[in-house]
C-alpha positions in Angstrom: -11.9 -20.2 15.2 -10.9 -18.9 12.1 -12.5 -17.1 10.0 -11.7 -17.1 6.4 -12.8 -15.1 3.8 -12.3 -14.5 0.3 -13.4 -11.6 -1.4 -13.0 -11.3 -5.0 -14.2 -9.1 -8.7 -17.1 -10.6 -10.4 -14.6 -10.5 -13.4 -12.9 -12.9 -11.9 -15.7 -15.8 -11.8 -15.0 -17.2 -15.6 -11.4 -17.4 -13.7 -11.6 -18.6 -10.6 -13.7 -21.9 -9.2 -14.7 -20.3 -5.8 -15.9 -23.3 -4.4 -12.4 -25.4 -5.2 -10.7 -22.4 -3.8 -12.7 -22.3 -1.1 -12.3 -25.7 0.3 -8.5 -25.9 -0.4 -7.8 -22.8 2.1 -10.1 -24.2 4.7 -7.9 -27.8 4.2 -5.1 -26.0 4.2 -5.6 -24.1 7.5 -7.1 -26.9 9.1 -4.3 -29.0 8.4 -1.4 -26.0 9.2 -1.3 -26.7 12.8 -2.3 -23.7 14.8 -6.3 -24.6 15.1 -9.2 -27.4 15.9 -9.8 -28.8 13.0 -13.2 -28.9 13.4 -13.6 -25.2 14.2 -12.4 -23.7 10.5 -15.0 -21.7 9.4 -15.1 -20.5 5.2 -16.7 -18.2 3.1 -16.4 -16.3 -0.1 -17.6 -12.9 -1.6 -17.8 -11.5 -5.1 -18.5 -7.7 -5.6 -19.5 -6.0 -8.9 -18.8 -2.2 -7.4 -15.5 -2.2 -6.3 -12.6 0.6 -7.2 -9.0 -0.1 -7.6 -6.1 2.2 -8.4 -3.7 2.3 -11.2 -4.9 0.0 -14.6 -5.9 -2.6 -12.3 -9.7 -4.1 -12.4 -9.5 -7.1 -11.3 -8.7 -8.1 -6.9 -9.1 -11.1 -4.6 -8.1 -10.7 -1.0 -8.1 -12.7 1.6 -8.4 -12.6 5.3 -8.2 -14.8 8.0 -9.5 -14.0 11.4 -8.5 -16.1 14.5 -8.2 -15.6 18.0 -5.1 -13.7 20.1 -2.3 -15.7 21.4 -0.1 -16.7 18.2 3.2 -15.5 17.7 4.3 -13.2 15.0 6.3 -15.7 13.4 3.4 -18.0 12.9 1.1 -15.8 11.6 3.4 -14.8 9.2 3.7 -18.5 8.3 0.1 -18.6 8.0 -0.1 -15.8 5.8 2.6 -17.1 4.0 0.8 -20.2 2.8 -2.8 -18.8 2.3 -1.0 -15.7 -0.3 0.9 -18.8 -2.1 -2.3 -20.5 -2.4 -4.5 -17.4 -3.3 -1.4 -16.5 -6.2 -1.5 -20.4 -7.3 -5.2 -20.3 -7.7 -5.6 -17.1 -9.3 -3.0 -16.0 -11.0 -4.8 -13.7 -13.7 -6.2 -11.8 -10.7 -4.1 -8.0 -11.1 -4.3 -7.6 -7.1 -3.5 -10.1 -4.6 -3.2 -9.6 -0.8 -4.2 -11.4 2.1 -4.4 -10.5 6.1 -3.8 -12.6 9.0 -6.0 -10.9 12.1 -6.3 -10.7 15.9 -9.6 -10.7 17.5 -9.8 -10.5 21.1 -10.2 -13.6 22.4 -11.8 -12.1 26.0 -14.8 -10.2 23.7 -15.2 -13.2 21.0 -18.7 -14.9 21.0 -20.3 -17.7 19.4 
């Protein structure tokens, strides 16, 4: 725990070094200080079928799922770091977003 899932539009493939970004986010979350570094998992998913509003035609979204128990301040600080890394790594993405999701420790299985 945590799980980092990077979702992006396939038209970013030429501008996005997926393996590099996955490793970068994995390292940053592992070193953030809230988690056991050996428990961090990261993966990326490319989408060819998607719909966006307005004139945008590319997106990247990162979800970090963590077990419950962290403060709002800790979750916001983690999300700020994740969003900054995404924005700097993929400046050509027209829609950039990130989310920290809490999973219930009582019902999570591994």
